[in-house]
C-alpha positions as CSV (number, residue, x, y, z in Angstrom):
1,M,-75.6,-14.5,283.6
2,K,-74.0,-13.4,280.4
3,K,-74.5,-16.9,278.9
4,T,-78.1,-16.9,279.9
5,A,-78.6,-13.5,278.2
6,L,-77.1,-14.8,275.0
7,I,-79.5,-17.8,275.0
8,C,-82.5,-15.6,275.8
9,L,-81.5,-13.1,273.0
10,F,-81.4,-15.8,270.4
11,A,-84.6,-17.4,271.6
12,A,-86.3,-14.0,271.5
13,L,-85.1,-13.6,267.9
14,L,-86.5,-16.9,267.0
15,C,-89.9,-16.3,268.5
16,G,-90.4,-13.0,266.7
17,D,-92.9,-12.3,264.0
18,S,-90.7,-13.5,261.2
19,F,-92.6,-15.7,258.7
20,G,-92.0,-19.4,258.8
21,Q,-90.0,-20.4,262.0
22,K,-90.6,-21.1,265.6
23,L,-88.4,-22.1,268.5
24,L,-89.7,-25.5,269.7
25,S,-87.2,-26.5,272.4
26,E,-84.1,-25.7,274.3
27,I,-82.1,-28.7,275.6
28,N,-79.6,-28.0,278.3
29,I,-76.5,-30.1,277.9
30,G,-74.4,-28.9,280.9
31,T,-72.0,-26.3,281.9
32,N,-69.4,-26.9,279.2
33,G,-72.0,-27.1,276.5
34,M,-70.0,-29.6,274.5
35,F,-71.2,-32.6,272.5
36,Y,-70.2,-34.7,269.6
37,K,-71.8,-37.2,267.2
38,L,-75.1,-35.5,267.1
39,K,-77.6,-37.6,265.0
40,G,-81.3,-37.5,264.6
41,M,-84.3,-38.6,262.6
42,P,-88.0,-37.5,262.0
43,T,-90.6,-39.5,263.9
44,G,-93.8,-38.4,262.3
45,E,-94.6,-36.6,265.6
46,G,-91.5,-34.4,265.7
47,V,-87.8,-35.4,265.9
48,F,-85.6,-37.8,267.8
49,L,-82.1,-36.6,268.8
50,K,-79.1,-38.5,270.2
51,F,-75.7,-37.1,270.9
52,D,-72.7,-38.0,273.0
53,L,-71.8,-35.6,275.8
54,F,-68.6,-34.9,277.6
55,E,-70.6,-34.9,280.8
56,A,-71.8,-38.5,280.9
57,R,-74.2,-37.8,283.8
58,L,-76.6,-36.1,281.4
59,D,-79.3,-37.7,279.2
60,S,-78.3,-37.7,275.6
61,T,-81.5,-39.0,273.8
62,Y,-84.5,-36.9,273.4
63,H,-87.9,-36.7,271.6
64,V,-89.0,-33.2,270.6
65,G,-92.6,-33.1,269.6
66,S,-94.0,-30.9,266.9
67,N,-95.8,-29.1,269.7
68,G,-92.4,-28.4,271.4
69,V,-92.9,-30.9,274.2
70,T,-89.4,-32.4,275.0
71,R,-88.7,-35.6,276.9
72,S,-85.6,-37.7,277.4
73,A,-85.7,-41.3,276.2
74,N,-84.3,-44.0,278.4
75,L,-82.3,-46.1,275.9
76,E,-79.7,-47.4,278.4
77,A,-80.3,-51.0,277.3
78,I,-79.0,-50.3,273.8
79,K,-76.6,-47.4,274.5
80,D,-73.7,-49.2,272.8
81,K,-75.8,-50.4,269.8
82,V,-75.9,-49.1,266.3
83,L,-79.3,-47.4,266.3
84,F,-80.6,-46.6,262.7
85,A,-84.4,-46.3,262.7
86,L,-87.4,-45.5,264.8
87,A,-91.0,-46.6,264.1
88,I,-93.9,-45.4,266.3
89,Q,-97.0,-47.5,266.6
90,A,-100.2,-47.0,268.6
91,D,-98.9,-48.5,271.9
92,S,-95.1,-48.8,271.4
93,S,-92.1,-47.2,269.8
94,F,-89.6,-49.5,268.1
95,Y,-86.0,-48.5,268.2
96,Y,-84.2,-50.6,265.5
97,F,-80.5,-51.4,265.9
98,L,-77.8,-53.6,264.2
99,E,-75.8,-56.4,265.7
100,E,-73.0,-58.5,264.4
101,N,-73.4,-62.3,264.1
102,K,-70.0,-63.7,263.0
103,K,-69.8,-62.3,259.4
104,T,-73.4,-61.2,259.0
105,V,-75.5,-58.3,260.3
106,M,-78.9,-58.7,261.9
107,I,-81.6,-56.2,262.9
108,R,-83.2,-56.2,266.3
109,S,-85.3,-53.8,268.2
110,L,-86.1,-52.3,271.6
111,A,-89.8,-51.9,272.0
112,V,-90.7,-49.1,274.5
113,H,-94.3,-48.9,275.7
114,R,-95.7,-45.4,275.1
115,G,-97.7,-45.5,278.3
116,N,-95.4,-46.7,281.1
117,G,-92.1,-46.2,279.3
118,K,-90.9,-49.8,279.9
119,G,-88.7,-51.3,277.3
120,Q,-88.0,-54.8,276.1
121,I,-85.4,-56.0,273.6
122,S,-86.7,-58.5,271.1
123,N,-85.6,-62.1,271.0
124,R,-86.3,-62.3,267.3
125,H,-84.0,-60.9,264.6
126,I,-84.1,-60.1,260.9
127,D,-81.0,-60.8,258.7
128,L,-79.7,-57.9,256.8
129,P,-78.2,-59.0,253.5
130,G,-75.7,-56.7,251.9
131,R,-75.7,-52.9,252.3
132,L,-78.4,-50.8,253.7
133,Y,-79.1,-47.9,251.4
134,G,-82.2,-46.3,252.9
135,T,-85.0,-46.6,255.4
136,Y,-88.4,-45.0,255.8
137,V,-91.5,-45.4,258.0
138,E,-95.1,-45.5,256.8
139,N,-98.1,-46.2,259.0
140,G,-95.8,-47.5,261.8
141,D,-94.0,-50.0,259.5
142,L,-90.3,-49.9,258.8
143,F,-89.2,-50.2,255.2
144,L,-85.6,-51.2,254.4
145,L,-83.7,-50.7,251.1
146,C,-80.7,-52.9,250.7
147,A,-78.6,-54.6,248.0
148,L,-76.5,-57.7,248.1
149,K,-73.2,-57.9,246.2
150,G,-73.7,-59.9,243.0
151,S,-77.5,-59.9,243.1
152,F,-78.2,-57.1,240.7
153,T,-81.3,-56.3,242.7
154,L,-82.6,-53.8,245.2
155,R,-84.5,-55.5,248.1
156,L,-87.4,-53.7,249.7
157,A,-88.4,-55.2,253.0
158,Q,-91.5,-54.2,255.1
159,V,-91.2,-54.8,258.8
160,H,-94.0,-54.5,261.4
161,G,-92.6,-54.6,264.9
162,M,-90.1,-57.5,264.4
163,Q,-92.3,-59.3,261.8
164,L,-91.1,-59.4,258.2
165,L,-94.4,-58.8,256.4
166,K,-93.2,-58.5,252.7
167,E,-90.2,-58.5,250.5
168,T,-89.9,-57.3,247.0
169,N,-86.7,-57.7,244.8
170,F,-86.4,-55.2,242.0
171,V,-84.1,-56.1,239.1
172,L,-81.3,-53.5,238.5
173,P,-79.2,-53.0,235.4
174,F,-76.1,-52.7,237.6
175,D,-74.7,-54.3,240.8
176,L,-75.5,-51.8,243.5
177,G,-74.4,-54.1,246.2
178,R,-70.8,-54.2,244.8
179,N,-70.5,-50.4,245.0
180,K,-67.6,-49.2,247.1
181,R,-66.5,-46.0,245.5
182,A,-69.6,-43.9,244.7
183,T,-71.4,-42.0,247.4
184,V,-75.1,-42.8,247.8
185,S,-78.0,-40.7,249.2
186,F,-81.6,-41.6,250.0
187,V,-84.3,-38.9,249.9
188,E,-88.0,-39.0,250.7
189,R,-89.9,-36.7,248.4
190,G,-92.1,-34.3,250.4
191,S,-89.2,-33.4,252.7
192,M,-86.4,-31.0,251.9
193,E,-83.3,-32.6,250.3
194,N,-80.1,-31.9,252.2
195,L,-77.6,-30.0,250.2
196,G,-75.0,-32.6,251.0
197,Q,-77.2,-35.4,249.6
198,S,-77.2,-33.6,246.2
199,T,-73.5,-34.3,245.8
200,A,-73.9,-38.1,245.7
201,S,-73.2,-40.0,242.5
202,I,-76.0,-42.4,243.1
203,K,-79.3,-40.8,244.4
204,I,-82.3,-42.8,245.5
205,F,-85.6,-41.1,245.8
206,R,-88.9,-42.5,247.3
207,E,-91.8,-40.7,245.5
208,R,-95.3,-41.8,246.3
209,Q,-95.8,-45.3,244.6
210,C,-92.3,-45.6,243.1
211,I,-88.6,-45.5,243.9
212,W,-86.2,-43.7,241.6
213,I,-82.5,-44.3,241.2
214,A,-80.3,-41.7,239.4
215,V,-76.7,-42.6,238.5
216,D,-74.3,-40.1,237.0
217,E,-71.2,-41.6,235.3
218,P,-68.3,-41.1,235.4
219,F,-68.8,-40.5,239.1
220,P,-68.2,-36.9,240.0
221,S,-64.8,-36.4,241.5
222,L,-63.1,-33.5,243.2
223,E,-59.8,-34.7,241.8
224,P,-60.0,-35.4,238.1
225,P,-58.8,-36.4,235.5
226,V,-61.4,-38.7,233.9
227,A,-60.3,-41.4,231.5
228,E,-60.5,-40.5,227.8
229,S,-62.5,-43.7,227.2
230,A,-65.2,-42.8,229.8
231,I,-68.8,-42.4,228.6
232,F,-70.7,-39.5,230.1
233,K,-74.2,-40.6,230.9
234,T,-77.1,-40.6,233.4
235,S,-78.9,-43.9,234.1
236,I,-82.4,-43.5,235.6
237,I,-84.2,-46.6,237.1
238,K,-87.8,-46.5,238.1
239,L,-89.1,-49.1,240.6
240,D,-92.9,-49.5,240.7
241,L,-93.9,-50.3,244.3
242,A,-97.4,-51.5,243.2
243,T,-96.3,-54.0,240.5
244,G,-92.7,-54.8,241.6
245,E,-91.5,-54.1,238.1
246,S,-88.5,-51.9,237.1
247,S,-87.7,-49.9,234.0
248,N,-84.7,-47.9,233.1
249,R,-83.5,-45.3,230.6
250,V,-80.0,-44.0,229.7
251,F,-79.4,-40.4,228.8
252,F,-76.0,-39.7,227.3
253,E,-74.1,-36.4,227.6
254,S,-71.9,-35.2,224.8
255,A,-70.1,-32.4,226.8
256,R,-67.2,-34.0,228.7
257,V,-67.6,-31.6,231.7
258,P,-68.9,-31.8,235.2
259,F,-72.7,-32.5,235.4
260,S,-75.3,-33.8,237.8
261,S,-78.8,-35.1,237.5
262,T,-82.0,-35.7,239.5
263,V,-85.4,-37.1,238.8
264,F,-88.8,-35.7,240.0
265,N,-92.4,-36.5,238.9
266,N,-91.4,-38.6,235.9
267,T,-89.0,-35.9,234.7
268,V,-85.2,-35.9,234.6
269,Y,-83.3,-32.7,235.3
270,R,-79.6,-32.3,234.5
271,I,-77.2,-29.5,235.1
272,V,-74.1,-29.3,232.8
273,N,-71.1,-26.9,233.2
274,E,-71.1,-26.2,229.4
275,N,-70.3,-22.6,228.3
276,G,-71.8,-21.3,231.5
277,I,-74.6,-23.5,232.9
278,R,-77.0,-25.6,230.9
279,V,-80.1,-27.2,232.5
280,D,-82.1,-29.8,230.6
281,M,-85.6,-31.0,231.4
282,I,-86.1,-34.5,229.9
283,D,-89.3,-36.7,229.9
284,F,-88.4,-40.1,231.4
285,E,-90.9,-42.1,229.3
286,T,-90.1,-40.7,225.9
287,S,-86.5,-39.6,226.5
288,K,-87.5,-36.3,224.8
289,T,-85.8,-33.0,225.9
290,L,-88.7,-30.8,226.9
291,H,-86.8,-27.6,227.6
292,T,-83.3,-26.3,228.0
293,Y,-82.3,-23.3,230.1
294,R,-78.9,-21.6,229.6
295,L,-77.2,-19.3,232.0
296,L,-74.4,-17.8,229.8
297,T,-71.1,-16.5,230.9
298,N,-71.8,-13.1,229.2
299,I,-75.0,-12.5,231.2
300,E,-75.4,-8.8,231.8
301,S,-77.5,-9.0,234.9
302,K,-75.9,-10.4,238.1
303,P,-78.4,-12.6,239.8
304,M,-77.9,-13.0,243.6
305,L,-76.0,-16.1,244.5
306,T,-76.5,-17.7,247.9
307,S,-73.4,-19.5,249.5
308,R,-73.4,-21.8,252.5
309,S,-70.1,-22.7,254.2
310,A,-69.7,-25.9,256.2
311,S,-66.5,-24.8,257.9
312,A,-67.6,-21.2,258.8
313,L,-71.2,-22.1,259.3
314,T,-72.2,-18.9,257.6
315,V,-74.6,-17.9,254.8
316,K,-73.8,-15.2,252.2
317,R,-75.8,-13.6,249.4
318,E,-73.8,-11.7,246.8
319,P,-74.2,-10.8,243.1
320,M,-72.9,-13.6,240.9
321,E,-69.5,-12.9,239.2
322,K,-68.1,-14.4,236.1
323,S,-65.6,-16.4,238.1
324,F,-68.6,-18.6,239.1
325,F,-68.6,-19.9,235.5
326,A,-64.9,-20.2,235.1
327,S,-64.7,-22.8,237.9
328,M,-64.9,-26.4,236.9
329,Q,-66.1,-27.3,240.3
330,P,-68.8,-30.1,240.5
331,S,-72.3,-29.0,240.0
332,F,-75.5,-30.0,241.7
333,I,-79.3,-29.8,241.1
334,M,-82.3,-30.4,243.3
335,A,-86.0,-30.4,242.2
336,D,-89.1,-29.7,244.3
337,T,-92.5,-28.0,244.0
338,L,-93.8,-24.7,245.5
339,E,-97.1,-24.3,247.2
340,N,-98.6,-23.0,244.0
341,G,-97.7,-26.3,242.2
342,N,-94.9,-24.7,240.1
343,L,-91.5,-26.5,239.8
344,I,-88.5,-25.1,241.6
345,L,-84.9,-26.1,240.8
346,T,-82.0,-25.3,243.1
347,I,-78.8,-25.3,240.9
348,G,-75.2,-24.5,241.7
349,K,-71.7,-25.6,242.4
350,Y,-69.8,-26.9,245.4
351,F,-66.2,-27.4,246.5
352,Q,-64.7,-29.4,249.4
353,E,-63.6,-27.4,252.4
354,G,-62.5,-30.2,254.7
355,P,-61.7,-33.9,254.7
356,A,-64.0,-36.1,252.7
357,F,-65.5,-37.7,255.7
358,Y,-69.3,-38.4,255.9
359,P,-70.5,-39.3,259.4
360,V,-72.6,-42.4,259.2
361,A,-76.3,-42.0,259.8
362,A,-76.5,-44.6,262.5
363,F,-75.4,-43.9,266.1
364,G,-72.2,-45.8,266.3
365,M,-70.2,-48.2,264.2
366,V,-68.5,-51.6,264.8
367,G,-66.8,-54.2,262.6
368,V,-68.9,-55.7,259.8
369,I,-71.7,-53.3,260.6
370,A,-69.6,-50.4,259.5
371,S,-69.3,-51.8,255.9
372,S,-73.0,-52.7,255.8
373,I,-74.3,-49.2,256.5
374,V,-71.6,-47.0,255.0
375,S,-73.8,-46.0,252.1
376,M,-76.2,-44.3,254.6
377,A,-73.5,-41.7,255.2
378,L,-75.2,-38.7,253.5
379,R,-78.0,-38.8,256.0
380,D,-76.0,-36.9,258.6
381,L,-77.7,-33.7,259.9
382,T,-75.0,-31.4,258.6
383,E,-74.4,-30.6,254.9
384,G,-71.1,-32.3,254.6
385,P,-67.6,-30.8,254.2
386,F,-68.5,-28.4,251.4
387,E,-69.3,-24.9,250.4
388,F,-72.3,-24.6,248.2
389,S,-73.2,-21.7,245.9
390,Y,-76.6,-21.7,244.3
391,L,-79.6,-19.9,242.8
392,Y,-83.1,-20.9,241.8
393,L,-85.2,-21.6,238.7
394,T,-89.0,-21.9,238.7
395,G,-91.4,-23.0,236.0
396,S,-93.3,-26.1,234.7
397,R,-93.0,-28.9,232.2
398,E,-95.3,-26.9,229.8
399,K,-93.5,-23.6,229.9
400,G,-89.9,-24.4,230.9
401,F,-88.2,-22.4,233.6
402,A,-86.7,-19.0,234.4
403,L,-84.4,-17.5,237.0
404,V,-86.1,-16.2,240.2
405,E,-84.5,-14.2,243.0
406,S,-86.8,-14.8,246.0
407,P,-88.8,-18.0,245.6
408,K,-91.3,-19.0,248.4
409,H,-89.4,-22.1,249.2
410,I,-88.5,-23.4,252.6
411,R,-84.7,-23.4,251.8
412,R,-85.0,-19.7,251.1
413,V,-86.8,-19.2,254.4
414,I,-83.9,-20.9,256.2
415,D,-81.3,-19.0,254.3
416,D,-83.0,-15.6,254.9
417,Y,-83.3,-16.3,258.6
418,E,-79.8,-17.5,259.2
419,L,-78.4,-14.7,257.1
420,Q,-80.2,-12.2,259.4
421,K,-79.4,-13.9,262.8
422,Q,-75.7,-14.7,262.2
423,T,-75.0,-11.0,262.6
424,E,-76.3,-11.2,266.2
425,Q,-75.1,-14.7,267.3
426,K,-72.3,-16.9,266.3
427,I,-73.4,-20.4,265.5
428,K,-71.2,-23.3,266.5
429,Y,-73.2,-26.2,265.1
430,K,-76.2,-26.5,262.8
431,G,-78.0,-29.4,261.2
432,Y,-81.3,-30.2,259.7
433,I,-84.0,-32.9,259.9
434,S,-86.9,-32.7,257.5
435,D,-90.3,-34.4,256.9
436,H,-93.5,-33.6,255.0
437,T,-94.4,-30.9,257.6
438,G,-91.3,-28.8,257.3
439,V,-87.7,-28.7,258.5
440,Y,-86.3,-28.9,262.0
441,G,-83.1,-26.8,262.4
442,I,-80.7,-28.0,265.2
443,Y,-78.5,-25.2,266.5
444,K,-75.8,-24.7,269.1
445,I,-74.8,-21.1,269.8
446,V,-71.2,-20.3,271.0
447,K,-70.9,-20.0,274.8
448,S,-74.4,-21.3,275.4
449,E,-75.4,-24.5,277.3
450,N,-78.4,-25.3,275.1
451,I,-79.2,-27.0,271.9
452,L,-82.0,-25.2,270.1
453,V,-84.6,-26.9,268.0
454,V,-86.3,-24.6,265.5
455,K,-89.2,-25.6,263.2
456,Y,-89.3,-24.0,259.8
457,S,-92.4,-24.1,257.6
458,M,-93.9,-22.4,254.6
459,S,-97.1,-22.0,256.7
460,D,-97.9,-19.2,259.1
461,E,-99.2,-21.8,261.5
462,I,-96.3,-24.0,262.6
């Protein structure tokens, strides 16, 4: 009875009049309320969740619709496979998984009819050369981004059902397929970037009709030193999806201190830990620095700093102290737009709280498959083994940017909400899935038997 009361209290809190969130679903996972390896992905119609339960009798794969309708998915036929993508078409849902074939990896699918629920595994397969660095779905088609060692190309493959419709090979100035050391993230613009993704040394962004790759060198490390001969630079590569052509620019950094870069709307943004914090806005085409913002160590005001802890699963907001500048912790930067069209930058620092282990974004790993998809690691629902401390800048290419305390941004909505609710309920797990409609928060409350799915949005109508 007490457990039920706890669940109902949290649900009631979620369903209040607070702007921007709604409890969509409560999934009962049994009397012990224990699970592990929770993974998920957006479907275009909501989210798909899969997790392993300690009580094997229960279903562990679910679709949660944007309207809150929740149904289990019968994927018994591929329960031991490495599931990595889902594409929904008019009459069928295609669950894509990986299989080993001697020393190669191939893609197959389970097609489930949306009417009668019957599924069939395809006899056909598609070879996956090299490493898989990102996937996205558009109009029911699956798009794969992969790179083969020694090719100096990024391959974009378009798949409809199990038919390979089109392949485009973009020339790269470096051998992405050879990468073994640097972490890589893939982000679709229009969805909220996960804080953990911002820590990657190589960031891949899909943005309308192009794909961007941002590479910071030397690769950020939580355990310096960096070689004296190292050249500090950011390489930005633009891949035009319409023409198949690629172009690249290199932006050197004179300060030999931690820095991080991102690219958004043809503009490069870089944060540098130099005499406080320096943020540069650089035009990609001309390589011209448009604006520079400095947050100096002798700043008299104390802007509010938000901190998120992966180990404690808590959110804090406190005045920024000078110790924030003194730290040589790695920095991060994320770029997005607000509803009014203005630019918003999330800038800050992070440090590692736990082992540097990134759960792979697929639902299982075996043999050769593990090495082929390891670069998808930062797509886990959690934010990685870090604590992040950050604040916000807003502005535009024309006017530059300035510090802002309370931006109307979806990450701020999530922070405010969790900051308030953590005083009433202790959260045991939280993760996030985002798409162009908003963010789905996945929560597990201590002593409850339910997984809660909450939809966050900047709109009053969710």
